[in-house]
Phi, psi and omega in degrees: 000140179292137180299145177269134177274124181254145168242147179246131180244112189097108186248041177282202187291331180292315181296314182300304194268343187231302191293309183297320174296327182294320178302318181285326183288334179280356178085022179249187192236134167265113184249349181198158181214145181224126175211155182292338173260099184310323176297328178292321176295319179296325184289330180281324181224070187303336182244015181232195182284114177242120193210159176256002182255110176305313184300323179302309179301321180293336183272350183297126187294341181267356178279118179249346175196154178231155173247129177258123178230039178267169172309153188305317186292349179266345194306314187297315179297313185298313183292332175296319180292318176299314186296322180296331180275357178075020184261133174304140182222135176243120189248128182306147175286159344291168179310310185199171177289338181228158179296321183295316177294321178297320173299317181298313176305311180300314183293324182290327181288342179358284191270003178241165178296126183211144182208157174269140192266087172261091186292338179298339175306332193255000180295136188305322178302316186283325172296324174291319173303308179305323178296313181297319177298305182306324182282349181081019187290340184245013179078212178280118179285135183246330190204148163237138184234127180234136167231122181219104184226170174200175172254120189227077181290171190303314184262031183296149167209160184288343182243022175073000177260130187303138172206188188277108185265093184295338184295349176244020173258112182306319183299326185262330184262327187089359178159197185249227182304322183300312187274346180266320186262315187300327181299336173301312179291318175304322178285321189288336178303311179290326177295319180289327189247348191063034187203106189279153164305137180238343178216137186209142175231141177228154171231131183245162179222149167233094195238329186249308184269149185279359186284163191274016172244171177288146176252006182196153180201141165246144186234138173224127182204179181221144178276177180298324180271359172104010175285130179281140180224131169230150181208144178238117175242151184202150163255008187239021176255123181301140184301326178289346181281162174292130191209007181216100192214134179232117179240133172239115186261132172228171181284345180256335188191165172232137180249132181235121178250125182246135174059033169258342171288141181121186186270347190265159173287169167105207187091187180219152175235126179237142181252122177248122177280131187285334181286314188252339187078004184294145181246128179235135170275124186265140178287134174219158174292117184256004180262328188280127175285145178297334175298322179298315174296324177296314176295322176304311186295314186288325174301319174299326176290328183292326180272006169124349176282167188282145165258116194278354186243092182293150185295333181302321187287320180297322181295318183300317181287323173304313177296319183300315181294315177297321172299317177297319181293324177297328179278347182302000000 
């Protein structure tokens, strides 16, 4: 496959630490970057097109796809502009800070290849789980349990220097731990099972940090086929503590993935046999970032392969989560 020329819109830590390296690791080309801070764009692509003008990036003849990594409240407008230019677009989750903007984004994306950037779909452990479930290797799945936490103080930054942390500003993020972390699990349930959540209840807390959004949440739901789902997401779990665990419970076996949730490669996957109690560590690729798999899959879609997660499905799950939050 001919390498795809990528542009990145929004040059913060996600683009710097994960998206840009993934584009290169997947064998594609990062050809342009756009950020309202020109210095951030130049830092990402020092010898290529670095601009604060979105239209200049979209006019670049080598840009064949873009990754949007701007704050949540900007997604709808940015995607609308990219779609109007006819450029395939992969937008960071969640779709938007509000349901109304998420609907507007999906409508605007209409005629172009567009996807939501849920990198956890592509973690090798999660793809292995999906394959085992589909093959019936763990019997009838009865439950999924998720723990996904981190420590996110008010002035958090990826490099330890205080800065404007938009993830705890409700106007820009749309919420706290619930809207930032829970969408991964809500999406991942359907990816692992081929069976999406259809009903969801949430409870949130503001217990540790002083910001005006939740710093923890519990979710309980059920899929269309009756699989029970529970999740705890948090911005108030200290990083040295166990905080990233995924369990898929079946009548024949249980699969336990530890430290696979999040942006990084690695973690472990264990198979527990229901008949014997035997525990087996399952081999997975511990080197490949989930972002690399995501870039590889979307680039293939740019070249004509199918992208299996339509925005209409992503919007339905976005609405389910936000409706549950409003009932909280």
